[in-house]
Every structure is written in C-alpha cells, then in structure tokens.
Wavefront OBJ file of the C-alpha trace (Angstrom):
o trace
v -1.049 -19.315 -30.460
v -0.270 -17.153 -27.492
v 1.936 -17.877 -24.553
v 1.588 -20.641 -22.002
v 0.120 -19.642 -18.627
v 2.570 -18.003 -16.264
v 3.550 -19.944 -13.187
v 4.708 -18.610 -9.850
v 7.372 -20.253 -7.809
v 7.679 -20.160 -4.029
v 10.455 -17.548 -4.295
v 8.224 -15.287 -6.417
v 5.488 -15.363 -3.790
v 7.964 -14.743 -0.972
v 9.335 -11.728 -2.837
v 5.818 -10.305 -3.237
v 5.138 -10.721 0.498
v 8.441 -9.023 1.339
v 7.593 -6.139 -0.992
v 4.130 -5.772 0.530
v 5.638 -5.641 4.023
v 8.196 -3.028 2.925
v 5.585 -0.903 1.107
v 3.097 -1.004 4.007
v 5.792 0.073 6.458
v 6.872 2.905 4.184
v 3.311 4.221 3.869
v 2.691 3.976 7.615
v 5.967 5.765 8.441
v 5.133 8.565 6.014
v 1.556 8.957 7.214
v 2.545 8.877 10.885
v 4.832 11.860 10.269
v 1.934 14.006 9.000
v 0.433 16.531 11.386
v -3.194 15.808 12.338
v -4.260 19.014 10.606
v -3.142 17.517 7.280
v -4.244 13.927 7.846
v -7.812 15.009 8.612
v -8.267 17.262 5.565
v -11.067 16.005 3.311
v -9.479 15.595 -0.106
v -12.325 13.709 -1.761
v -12.072 10.314 -3.344
v -13.290 7.064 -1.886
v -11.616 7.498 1.531
v -12.021 11.242 1.909
v -8.884 11.833 3.974
v -5.579 10.227 4.876
v -7.085 9.354 8.262
v -9.970 7.612 6.484
v -7.614 5.617 4.280
v -5.236 4.526 7.044
v -7.216 3.932 10.228
l 1 2 3 4 5 6 7 8 9 10 11 12 13 14 15 16 17 18 19 20 21 22 23 24 25 26 27 28 29 30 31 32 33 34 35 36 37 38 39 40 41 42 43 44 45 46 47 48 49 50 51 52 53 54 55
C-alpha cells in the first residue's frame, strides 16, 4: 500500500541549490530597487517591513 519513499539524487540537490541562488538574487535585486520610503513602511506580518525581512 502506498508508494515507496522518494529518493533524491545528487543532481536533484544541485538543482535545488541553483534555484535557491537564483531566487535569492532575484529577491535582493528587486528589494534593492525599492526606495527607502517604501522599504521602511510597516506592513504588518512577522517582519513588519521589507527592511525587517531583508536586513
């Protein structure tokens, strides 16, 4: 019953690391383009502002 446990190969893990690197760079590029007046606005949530989420 059910499926066997999934296994990850070295290539799968490398792809995830590459994606993480790409995604982090994309977020940082987008955030760095925001004016300080926007990045410091308190929006609520667990980090409060963009500046609080991306130190």
